[in-house]
C-alpha positions as CSV (number, residue, x, y, z in Angstrom):
1,X,0.0,0.0,0.0
2,X,1.3,3.5,-0.8
3,X,0.3,6.9,0.4
4,X,0.3,9.9,-1.8
5,X,-0.4,13.6,-1.2
6,X,-1.9,15.7,-3.9
7,X,-2.6,19.4,-3.6
8,X,-5.5,20.7,-5.7
9,X,-6.3,24.3,-6.5
10,X,-9.5,23.6,-8.4
11,X,-12.0,25.5,-6.2
12,X,-11.7,28.7,-8.4
13,X,-11.5,26.9,-11.8
14,X,-14.5,24.7,-11.3
15,X,-18.0,25.8,-10.4
16,X,-18.6,22.5,-8.6
17,X,-19.0,21.1,-5.1
18,X,-17.8,17.6,-6.0
19,X,-14.6,18.1,-7.7
20,X,-12.8,15.5,-5.5
21,X,-15.5,13.0,-6.5
22,X,-14.9,13.8,-10.2
23,X,-11.2,13.3,-9.8
24,X,-11.4,9.9,-8.1
25,X,-14.2,8.7,-10.5
26,X,-11.9,9.4,-13.4
27,X,-9.0,7.7,-11.7
28,X,-11.1,4.6,-10.8
29,X,-12.1,3.9,-14.5
30,X,-8.6,4.8,-15.8
31,X,-7.1,2.0,-13.7
32,X,-9.4,-0.7,-15.3
33,X,-7.1,-2.8,-17.6
34,X,-9.7,-5.1,-19.1
35,X,-13.0,-4.4,-20.9
36,X,-15.6,-6.2,-18.7
37,X,-19.0,-6.6,-20.5
38,X,-21.2,-6.9,-17.4
39,X,-20.7,-4.2,-14.9
40,X,-22.4,-3.3,-11.6
41,X,-22.0,0.2,-10.2
42,X,-22.8,1.1,-6.6
43,X,-23.4,4.7,-5.9
44,X,-23.9,5.7,-9.6
45,X,-25.0,9.3,-8.9
46,X,-25.7,11.2,-12.1
47,X,-23.2,9.1,-14.1
48,X,-19.8,10.4,-13.1
49,X,-18.2,7.0,-13.5
50,X,-20.2,5.8,-16.4
51,X,-19.2,8.8,-18.6
52,X,-15.6,7.7,-18.5
53,X,-16.3,4.2,-19.7
54,X,-15.1,4.0,-23.3
55,X,-15.6,0.4,-24.3
56,X,-18.7,-1.6,-25.4
57,X,-20.8,-3.0,-22.7
58,X,-23.5,-5.8,-22.8
59,X,-25.1,-4.8,-19.5
60,X,-24.5,-1.9,-17.0
61,X,-26.5,-2.0,-13.7
62,X,-26.3,1.3,-11.8
63,X,-27.6,1.6,-8.3
64,X,-27.9,4.7,-6.1
65,X,-29.8,5.6,-2.9
66,X,-30.9,8.9,-4.3
67,X,-33.9,9.0,-6.6
68,X,-33.0,12.4,-7.9
69,X,-29.5,11.1,-8.8
70,X,-30.9,8.0,-10.5
71,X,-33.2,10.2,-12.7
72,X,-30.1,12.0,-14.0
73,X,-28.1,8.9,-14.8
74,X,-27.7,8.1,-18.6
75,X,-30.3,5.7,-19.9
76,X,-30.0,3.1,-22.6
77,X,-31.0,-0.3,-23.8
78,X,-28.1,-2.0,-22.0
79,X,-28.4,0.3,-18.8
80,X,-30.5,-0.7,-15.8
81,X,-30.8,2.1,-13.1
82,X,-32.3,1.2,-9.8
83,X,-32.8,3.2,-6.5
84,X,-31.7,1.3,-3.4
85,X,-30.1,1.9,0.0
86,X,-27.1,-0.4,0.2
87,X,-28.1,-1.4,3.7
88,X,-31.5,-2.8,2.8
89,X,-32.9,-6.2,1.8
90,X,-34.3,-4.7,-1.4
91,X,-30.7,-3.9,-2.5
92,X,-29.6,-7.5,-1.7
93,X,-32.5,-8.9,-3.5
94,X,-31.8,-6.7,-6.6
95,X,-28.4,-8.2,-7.3
96,X,-28.0,-11.5,-5.5
97,X,-29.1,-13.7,-8.5
98,X,-27.0,-11.8,-11.0
99,X,-23.4,-12.2,-12.1
100,X,-21.0,-9.5,-13.2
101,X,-17.5,-9.3,-14.6
102,X,-16.7,-6.2,-12.5
103,X,-18.3,-4.1,-9.7
104,X,-17.4,-0.5,-9.5
105,X,-18.1,2.1,-6.8
106,X,-16.8,5.6,-6.3
107,X,-17.2,7.6,-3.2
108,X,-20.3,5.7,-1.9
109,X,-19.6,2.7,0.2
110,X,-18.1,4.7,3.1
111,X,-21.6,5.4,4.2
112,X,-22.5,1.7,4.7
113,X,-23.7,0.6,8.1
114,X,-22.4,-2.9,7.5
115,X,-19.7,-2.9,4.8
116,X,-18.7,-6.5,5.4
117,X,-22.2,-7.7,4.6
118,X,-21.9,-5.8,1.3
119,X,-18.4,-7.2,0.4
120,X,-19.5,-10.7,1.2
121,X,-22.5,-10.3,-1.2
122,X,-20.2,-8.9,-3.9
123,X,-17.8,-11.8,-3.6
124,X,-20.7,-14.1,-4.7
125,X,-21.6,-12.1,-7.7
126,X,-18.3,-10.9,-9.2
127,X,-14.7,-11.9,-9.3
128,X,-13.5,-8.3,-9.1
129,X,-14.3,-5.1,-7.4
130,X,-12.7,-1.7,-8.0
131,X,-13.8,0.9,-5.5
132,X,-12.7,4.1,-3.9
133,X,-14.0,5.3,-0.6
134,X,-13.5,8.5,1.5
135,X,-12.1,7.6,4.9
136,X,-12.6,9.1,8.3
137,X,-9.6,11.3,7.8
138,X,-11.5,13.5,5.5
139,X,-11.9,16.9,7.2
140,X,-9.6,15.6,10.0
141,X,-8.6,19.1,11.3
142,X,-12.3,20.1,11.5
143,X,-13.1,16.9,13.5
144,X,-10.2,17.7,15.8
145,X,-11.3,21.3,16.5
146,X,-15.0,20.4,16.9
147,X,-14.2,17.2,18.9
148,X,-16.6,15.3,16.7
149,X,-15.9,11.8,15.3
150,X,-16.3,11.3,11.5
151,X,-19.6,9.9,10.3
152,X,-17.8,7.8,7.7
153,X,-15.7,4.6,7.9
154,X,-12.0,4.6,8.9
155,X,-9.3,3.0,6.8
156,X,-8.9,-0.1,9.0
157,X,-12.6,-0.9,8.9
158,X,-12.6,-0.6,5.1
159,X,-9.6,-2.8,4.7
160,X,-11.0,-5.5,7.0
161,X,-14.3,-5.6,5.2
162,X,-12.6,-6.2,1.8
163,X,-9.8,-8.5,3.0
164,X,-12.4,-10.8,4.6
165,X,-13.7,-11.9,1.2
166,X,-11.1,-10.8,-1.4
167,X,-7.5,-10.6,-2.2
168,X,-6.8,-6.9,-2.2
169,X,-4.6,-4.1,-3.2
170,X,-5.0,-0.7,-1.4
171,X,-3.7,2.7,-2.1
172,X,-4.5,5.7,0.2
173,X,-4.3,9.2,-1.3
174,X,-4.7,12.5,0.4
175,X,-6.0,15.6,-1.3
176,X,-5.9,19.2,-0.1
177,X,-8.4,21.5,-1.8
178,X,-7.4,25.2,-1.5
179,X,-9.7,28.1,-1.2
180,X,-9.4,31.9,-1.5
181,X,-11.5,32.6,1.6
182,X,-13.1,30.9,4.6
183,X,-16.7,31.5,3.4
184,X,-16.1,29.5,0.3
185,X,-14.3,26.8,2.2
186,X,-17.2,26.3,4.6
187,X,-19.8,26.5,1.9
188,X,-18.0,23.7,0.1
189,X,-18.2,21.6,3.3
190,X,-22.0,21.9,3.4
191,X,-22.4,21.1,-0.3
192,X,-19.7,18.5,-0.9
193,X,-21.7,15.4,0.0
194,X,-18.9,14.0,2.2
195,X,-19.6,15.7,5.5
196,X,-22.7,13.8,6.5
197,X,-25.4,15.4,8.7
198,X,-24.0,18.2,10.7
199,X,-24.3,17.7,14.4
200,X,-22.8,21.1,15.4
201,X,-24.8,23.7,17.3
202,X,-24.8,27.3,16.1
203,X,-22.3,28.2,18.7
204,X,-20.0,25.2,17.9
205,X,-20.2,26.1,14.2
206,X,-19.3,29.7,15.0
207,X,-16.3,28.6,17.1
208,X,-15.1,26.2,14.4
209,X,-15.4,29.0,11.8
210,X,-13.2,31.1,14.0
211,X,-10.7,28.5,14.9
212,X,-10.1,26.9,11.5
213,X,-7.0,28.6,10.2
214,X,-6.2,26.5,7.1
215,X,-6.9,27.8,3.6
216,X,-7.6,24.2,2.4
217,X,-9.8,21.2,3.2
218,X,-8.4,17.8,3.7
219,X,-9.7,14.7,1.9
220,X,-8.5,11.2,2.3
221,X,-9.6,8.4,0.0
222,X,-8.6,4.7,-0.3
223,X,-8.6,2.9,-3.7
224,X,-9.4,-0.8,-3.5
225,X,-8.7,-3.4,-6.1
226,X,-10.3,-6.6,-4.8
227,X,-10.0,-10.1,-6.5
228,X,-11.8,-13.3,-5.8
229,X,-10.0,-15.7,-3.4
230,X,-11.1,-18.7,-5.3
C-alpha cells in the first residue's frame, strides 16, 4: 500500500462542489485494464463513473440511494438504473441472483452501516471489485477542532471488510483542496456530499469557523482493487 499527497487548486477553476469525487471517479475507470462486459456500479450518482467508460458494454446496472441522482443517470437499452439503499434487503434482492464481470463504486460505500455484509455479497456475484471510498480522515482538522468523530468509515474498517472476502490491493491518497477565503471553504463543506449530517450547534459552528485557520480542506480516499480468493 502506498500513500500519496496531492494538492489541488481547483476551487476557483470549477463551479462544482464535488470536484474531488470527479477526480477519483476518473481515476477509478482509468485503472481498469480489461474491458468487462457486465458491470455493476454502486453509488452511480448522475453518471460520473459511467461517462468515463469508453468500451462496449453488454449490461450496466447502476444503483444509487438517491432517486434524484438515478433520474439524472444516462439511460439506454443496456443500462439498468435502480434506486436502493445499500443497507436494505431490497438492495440485496436486486443483485443476489445476477453475475457481473466487475463491480465499480466511487465515493459511496463509506456510508454503509455494514460494509462487510456488502463485500460478502459482492464476492458471490463478481470476481473483481474496483472501489474508492472516502475515509474518516476527510476533514480531519475540522473533526479535531470540533471534537466530533467522523460519520464515515475509517481506513482499517474498510480494509478489514474487503480483506475478509477478497485478495486486495490498497492505495491511500490525500487531497488538499485550496480556497481563497473561509466563506467559500465552509460553503464547500456543506455542499460537498462527504460531511454527513451536521451535528454542530450554532455556537459550535461559530467557534469552528473562528478556529479553523487552514486555507484548504483535507480529503483522504482509499482505492481498493479486490479479486476473488477462489
